C-alpha positions, 0 to 999 in steps of 0.5 A: 266260402261262408259255410252255413253250420258251425261245431263249436268247442267252448272253455268253460270257466270251470275247466269243463268243455262244452261241445255245440252245433249250431247254423249262426255261430254269433247269435248261439255265442252270444246266447252262451255269454248272456247266460241263457243256455242253461248249460253254461250258465253257471260256467261263465264266463266261456271262451270259444277255443274251436270252431268248425265250418260244414256245409251239411247240417247232417255231417255237422250234427254226427261231428258234434256226435262224435265229440260227445263220445269218449273216443271223440272226447280223447281226439279233442284233448289230443288234436282240437284243444 
């Protein structure tokens, strides 16, 4: 089953993590790699360390939003990366 929405976590060259959500993971990762995303442009190269598929775009957005909170960052550090 191919899930249409993805939440992904990138590890940047400076050690920071970037969390994003997209409906086209391969195209979005290509934009990151080419310097087309402002936040990661100065932190290249980036490496995708996790990606999660969702059938519902609102659940994907909610999970992305959670991972960007303090408790979500702690969860991410303990369980995902």
